[in-house]
C-alpha atoms as one frame of an Amber mdcrd trajectory, in Angstrom:
protein
 -33.625 -35.104  48.259 -30.238 -35.905  46.794 -26.814 -35.913  48.362 -24.066
 -33.608  47.038 -20.425 -34.021  47.991 -18.067 -31.035  47.784 -14.353 -31.895
  47.804 -11.606 -29.918  49.522 -10.524 -28.283  46.246 -14.088 -27.316  45.281
 -16.856 -24.842  45.978 -20.489 -25.286  44.955 -23.168 -22.749  44.117 -26.818
 -23.626  44.721 -29.421 -21.985  42.463 -33.195 -21.958  42.763 -35.192 -20.679
  39.839 -31.951 -19.194  38.408 -31.153 -17.251  41.582 -28.081 -17.926  43.707
 -29.226 -18.889  47.201 -26.284 -20.648  48.812 -22.537 -21.360  48.599 -21.289
 -24.771  49.705 -17.832 -25.397  51.167 -16.202 -28.805  51.602 -18.592 -31.457
  52.931 -21.741 -33.529  52.239 -25.087 -31.844  51.689 -28.702 -32.891  51.080
 -30.181 -30.751  48.328 -33.776 -30.545  47.066 -34.185 -31.925  43.552 -35.576
 -28.648  42.225 -32.391 -26.833  43.142 -29.432 -26.684  40.756 -25.885 -27.249
  42.037 -22.767 -26.158  40.079 -19.298 -27.108  41.307 -16.153 -25.015  40.756
 -12.485 -25.906  41.039 -11.003 -23.309  43.393  -7.528 -23.822  41.904  -8.786
 -22.110  38.735 -10.332 -18.743  37.999 -14.044 -18.466  38.737 -16.015 -18.363
  35.481 -19.829 -18.272  35.227 -22.260 -17.467  32.464 -24.368 -15.300  34.796
 -23.330 -11.660  35.116 -20.747 -11.263  37.860 -22.455  -8.201  39.362 -25.620
 -10.233  39.906 -23.705 -13.054  41.565 -21.787 -10.668  43.804 -25.055  -9.490
  45.358 -24.938 -12.722  47.321 -22.970 -12.029  50.501 -21.958 -15.682  50.868
 -20.249 -15.608  47.465 -18.852 -12.085  47.768 -17.076 -12.951  51.002 -15.353
 -15.919  49.358 -13.992 -14.134  46.255 -11.271 -11.630  45.443 -11.678  -9.572
  42.289  -8.684  -8.871  40.016  -9.479  -5.744  38.004  -7.437  -5.273  34.807
  -7.892  -1.901  33.094  -7.857  -1.314  29.336  -4.222  -0.163  29.449  -3.139
  -3.086  31.620  -2.483  -6.793  31.575  -2.121  -9.189  34.490   0.503 -11.922
  34.581  -0.962 -14.880  36.463   1.330 -17.175  38.450   0.364 -20.566  39.785
   2.449 -21.790  42.705   5.023 -19.157  41.789   5.343 -20.234  38.162   4.000
 -18.508  35.069   0.488 -19.634  34.175  -1.169 -17.219  31.741  -1.841 -13.580
  30.848  -5.107 -11.823  31.642  -6.240  -8.965  29.419  -8.574  -6.144  30.439
 -11.560  -7.278  32.494 -12.643  -8.484  35.956 -11.460 -11.856  37.198 -12.896
 -13.382  40.418 -10.559 -15.680  42.379 -11.424 -17.899  45.316  -9.850 -16.656
  48.531  -9.226 -20.240  49.592  -6.799 -20.610  46.683  -3.476 -18.904  47.580
  -1.680 -20.668  44.720  -2.880 -18.053  42.203  -1.139 -14.668  42.299  -1.229
 -11.799  39.834   1.098  -9.001  38.770  -0.641  -6.021  37.203   1.331  -4.417
  34.349   0.642  -0.863  33.196   1.359  -0.881  29.463   1.758   2.901  29.476
   4.930   2.398  31.517   6.994   1.293  28.560  10.018  -0.096  30.394   9.732
  -3.642  31.717  10.594  -3.870  35.407  13.772  -5.709  36.357  11.726  -7.672
  38.912   9.990  -9.626  36.143  11.805 -12.820  35.277  13.160 -12.578  31.727
  12.117 -16.165  31.055   8.520 -15.094  31.671   8.890 -12.401  29.009   9.764
 -15.074  26.457   6.538 -16.997  27.059   4.413 -16.871  23.871   1.445 -15.338
  25.736   3.647 -12.534  27.106   5.703 -11.913  23.962   2.557 -10.586  22.280
   2.794  -7.584  24.595   6.590  -7.119  24.581   9.160  -5.806  22.111  12.771
  -6.865  22.521  15.782  -4.908  21.260  19.387  -6.107  21.278  22.263  -3.618
  21.210  25.532  -5.393  20.451  28.797  -4.777  22.288  30.054  -2.579  19.426
  26.861  -0.505  19.224  25.086   2.303  21.037  21.464   3.300  20.729  18.956
   6.064  21.391  15.450   5.388  22.708  12.628   7.428  21.145   9.162   7.502
  22.704   6.425   8.957  20.503   9.131  10.487  18.300  10.876  12.237  21.200
  14.385  11.266  22.247  14.226   9.655  25.688  17.745   8.490  26.566  20.954
   6.927  25.295  21.386   3.154  25.557  24.534   1.082  25.885  25.077  -2.559
  24.883  22.504  -4.992  26.270  19.033  -6.505  25.832  16.065  -4.178  26.367
  12.377  -5.062  26.800   9.462  -2.637  26.365   5.716  -3.063  26.720   3.554
  -2.683  23.622   1.149   0.010  24.728  -0.341   3.017  23.015   3.053   4.731
  22.941   5.351   4.333  19.950   8.766   2.990  20.963  11.711   3.153  18.564
  15.419   2.446  19.062  18.010   3.771  16.618  21.407   2.081  16.738  24.870
   3.152  15.590  27.936   1.020  14.950  30.766   2.552  17.024  33.533   0.493
  15.411  36.097   1.991  13.033  34.520   2.185   9.582  35.735   2.988   6.080
  34.359   5.320   3.437  35.594   4.841  -0.119  35.654   7.522  -2.842  36.071
   5.372  -5.961  36.565   6.506  -9.560  35.865  10.139  -8.738  36.281  12.298
 -11.861  38.118  15.528 -11.059  39.307  18.546 -13.059  42.735  20.063 -12.356
  43.654  23.740 -12.640  44.993  23.164 -16.176  41.701  21.487 -17.206  43.085
  17.951 -17.156  40.472  15.323 -16.313  41.624  12.633 -13.903  40.030   9.978
 -11.720  41.056   9.378  -8.143  40.395   6.655  -5.561  40.568   7.800  -1.938
  39.668   6.056   1.328  39.111   7.362   4.852  38.626   5.721   8.245  36.164
   7.250  10.701  34.432   6.446  13.988  31.213   7.711  15.573  32.045   9.598
  18.778  28.803  11.455  19.554  25.858   9.157  18.883  23.242  11.808  19.701
  24.719  14.273  17.215  25.140  11.559  14.583  21.488  10.467  14.800  19.716
  13.746  15.541  21.662  16.386  13.609  21.795  14.577  10.264  19.573  12.175
   8.400  22.435  10.024   7.105  25.784  10.935   8.638  27.690   8.359   6.556
  26.338   9.775   3.286  27.046  13.357   4.357  30.582  12.387   5.350  31.077
  10.902   1.883  29.898  14.117   0.194  32.066  16.212   2.526  35.242  14.303
   1.630  34.259  14.418  -2.040  33.956  18.220  -1.957  37.269  18.562  -0.127
  38.964  16.430  -2.757  37.492  18.500  -5.595  38.604  21.710  -3.915  42.180
  20.495  -3.515  42.562  19.097  -7.035  41.105  22.251  -8.597  43.908  24.366
  -7.100  46.799  22.592  -8.842  47.902  21.616 -12.322  48.339  17.975 -13.216
  52.125  18.139 -12.874  51.873  19.835  -9.462  49.304  17.305  -8.327  51.443
  14.333  -9.309  54.512  15.836  -7.649  52.630  16.583  -4.404  50.404  13.510
  -4.196  51.483  12.898  -0.594  49.960  16.244   0.459  46.400  15.241  -0.477
  45.669  13.117   2.625  46.795  15.764   5.195  44.680  18.369   3.399  41.577
  16.164   3.484  42.121  15.388   7.186  42.325  19.086   8.024  39.427  19.980
   5.732  37.068  17.330   7.122  38.036  17.394  10.812  35.798  20.251  12.014
  33.008  19.446   9.585  32.988  15.794  10.666  32.613  16.798  14.319  29.363
  18.531  13.374  28.155  15.098  12.252  29.285  13.424  15.481  32.131  11.486
  13.842  35.917  11.728  13.877  38.164  11.173  10.847  40.945   8.829  11.943
  42.995   8.516   8.764  42.776   8.818   5.002  44.910   8.172   1.959  44.994
   8.207  -1.831  44.831   4.732  -3.278  45.665   5.735  -6.842  45.349   8.471
  -9.484  44.025   7.313 -12.864  44.876   9.341 -15.976  42.793   9.312 -19.200
  44.154   7.251 -22.070  45.446  10.203 -24.160  47.045  11.888 -21.148  48.598
   8.617 -20.097  50.047   8.137 -23.602  51.521  11.642 -23.578  52.980  11.092
 -20.119  54.516   7.824 -21.297  56.058   9.582 -24.301  57.488  12.291 -22.049
  58.856   9.639 -19.734  60.442   7.728 -22.635  61.972  10.964 -23.985  63.376
  11.842 -20.563  64.859   8.387 -20.147  66.288   8.500 -23.681  67.888  11.870
 -22.971  69.374  10.493 -19.767  70.717   7.479 -21.675  72.292   9.720 -24.344
  73.934  11.848 -21.694  75.394   8.784 -20.023  76.646   7.410 -23.376  78.332
  10.721 -24.257  79.877  10.853 -20.820  81.259   7.343 -21.264  82.553   8.115
 -24.775  84.342  11.216 -23.489  85.923   9.232 -20.697  87.003   6.518 -23.144
  88.537   9.069 -25.546  90.357  10.759 -22.685  91.747   7.377 -21.606  92.957
   6.622 -25.160  94.611  10.032 -25.359  96.468   9.435 -22.122  97.576   5.992
 -23.337  98.836   7.429 -26.640 100.878  10.056 -24.813 102.474   7.385 -22.631
 103.370   5.212 -25.640 104.811   8.218 -27.453 107.234   8.816 -24.623 108.054
   5.142 -23.961 109.132   2.848 -26.858 108.994  -0.267 -24.711 105.361   0.454
 -23.811 104.627   0.948 -27.508 106.126  -2.465 -28.370 104.129  -4.136 -25.566
 100.967  -2.584 -26.957 101.854  -3.916 -30.437 102.384  -7.401 -29.008  99.017
  -7.155 -27.184  97.213  -6.369 -30.442  99.075  -9.143 -32.292  98.070 -11.580
 -29.553  94.429 -10.584 -29.957  94.721 -11.031 -33.732  96.446 -14.390 -33.330
  93.655 -15.636 -31.051  91.221 -15.219 -33.922  93.484 -16.848 -36.564  93.399
 -20.608 -36.803  96.098 -21.106 -39.492  98.755 -18.865 -41.172 100.183 -19.758
 -44.589 103.406 -17.948 -45.513 104.545 -17.806 -49.195 107.943 -16.456 -50.115
 111.613 -16.907 -49.514 113.691 -16.526 -46.423 113.365 -12.760 -46.596 109.765
 -12.976 -45.260 110.892 -14.820 -42.162 113.512 -12.165 -41.538 110.871  -9.464
 -41.937 108.548 -11.109 -39.367 111.442 -11.515 -36.997 112.288  -7.867 -37.347
 108.669  -6.852 -36.610 108.713  -8.510 -33.190 112.305  -7.724 -32.334 112.983
  -4.953 -29.820 114.779  -2.007 -31.268
């Protein structure tokens, strides 16, 4: 005989010829040498190499165990003393009834949404993350949840967790901030067959996320094409001169043209404008020549106007001097003063008669 001691945290199974004959609780026992004793820690799951169904035929063992059954579409989160311990996949797991420290939460993976009762820190455990997908929708985004390709519901900003089961889970997200679409270097043909390039921008915002994601494959691309067609339609109605004169009317036309069509895509056009109109080199040269000719004609007109005014002023002055001898003499003295300012030295040759002649020229009659 040999003595076997079973501690408070243990159970012992006694086998004879490979058959379970007895279960030992805490205490001291005398066991025959031809019997085999295996001890188990009751704080852990009960594992044995012998088939569980065979062991459970023993009433003494069956009464001391609870069985945790995990189906193929389930997992079990095991907690030890209230804290996460491990994850159990499909199977049967016997647990000692004398061990209340182990608890289990059965998760049905076909129920895709993770319950709010599960601590989010548990979901970030490496063993659990294998069975979870996490999606983050930012504060400026909205999303749509698809399950097996079917739209399930609309999602607002937040963090969402879903179980990885047999069902296919997909989240499509949309940026709800104001965005810009740019039509750059677009080649257009006017009504008079002039080829020009135009740069146009537009601001838009997604208002109906369901329409934007379900009614079109790429709403941003379709919006671009829509504005492009509207621009072509407008430019094709006018000649180049009309287009340049009415450039400010392009943006209102595009807004009106795209408003209803954009709503069908789930977006709203907020504003648009023409950045610039680019003319081909030959057209630009011709326009520059026309501009130079116009400016030259304006300059000639101004010069002729000034010459006419100057002539009219001279005529009026001449009439005044004709009627007033004193004014005529003052004008002569003014001209002589101007001449004298430009003469540095005067040499006079002759007799006294020359001096008398100069004196007579400046004397008042």
